[in-house]
N, C-alpha and C positions, 0 to 999 in steps of 0.2 A: 847440446848445440841447438841454436834456434833454427827454425825452418829457413828463414831468409839467408842465414849464413851458409847453409847447405846448398841452397839454390845458387847463391852467389859463387860458391866454389865450383859447382858444376858448370855454370856459365863461363867462368874464367877459364876453366880447363877446356871446355868444348869450343868456344868461339872467341876466346881472347879478350873478353870484357873484364876490365879491372875497375872495381869500385872500393870505396873505403869500407872497412870492416863493419862499421856501424850503420851502413846504408839501409834505408827502408825499401819497401817494395817499389815505390814510385821512382826512387833514385836508380834502383837496379833496372827497372823497365826503361827508364830514360837512357841509361848507358847502353842497353841492348839495342834500342831504336837507333841511337847514334852509330853503333857498329853496323847495323843492318843498312843504314843510309849510306855509309862509306862503301859497303860491299855492293850495294845496288849500283853505285856510280862507278866503282873501280874494278870489281871482280864478281860479277854475277854468278859465274860458274862456282866460285868458292862458296858463295851463299847457298846455292842449290845443293852443293855437296854437304854442307853443314846440316841443312834441313833434312836431307836424306839420311845422314848418319844419326841424327837425333830422332829419326823415325816420325817426323811430322807427316801426317797423312796428306796425300796429294790433293784430295778434294778440299781440304782446309786451305791449302796453299792457293789453289785455284780461286776459292771464294775470297780470299784475302786480296787477290790481285784483280778482282772483277771491278769494272767501272760501276759506280753507284754505291760502293762500299763507303760507309760514313767515315771510316778511318783511311788515312793515307796508306799506301803499300808498305812503307817503312814501319808505321805504327802497327798495322795488322800483322805483318810478319814478326815483328818484335814481340808482340803479344802471344803469338803462336809459340815462339821459342820459349818465352817465360812460362807459359802454361804447360808446355811439354816437360820442361825441367821440373816443375812442381809434380807432375805425374810420375816422373822418374824417381823423385825423392820418396814419394809414397810407396812405390813399388819396391824400392830398395829396403825400406823399413819393414814392409810386410813380409818380404822373403829373405830377410837377413839370416845368414848362416854363420855359425861359429867356425873358425879355422879348424881344419882336420889335423890332429896331432901327427907329426912326422912328415907333413907335406909342405913344410916351409921351404921356400926357395931362396 
């Protein structure tokens, strides 16, 4: 499975972003930014909850929301989410474990 497909699946599961299966990084990032834009306007608490659950570091969130940032808040937060999902994918691959026989649920 391609990296972008894995990231797309994580983003869809975690924040409800849906993109076509053949989407590239730019398309996925654009969809994330659109979702973040909606959440900033309609449900900031939900956005902060997502960022917390994704374990996006607070100092990065603060930096993204600072005046003078060359990116808009939506773009900066969307990029943080995208980058965090990439980190999660790398971690999952690095520490992948095989199922333990007899522990199926």
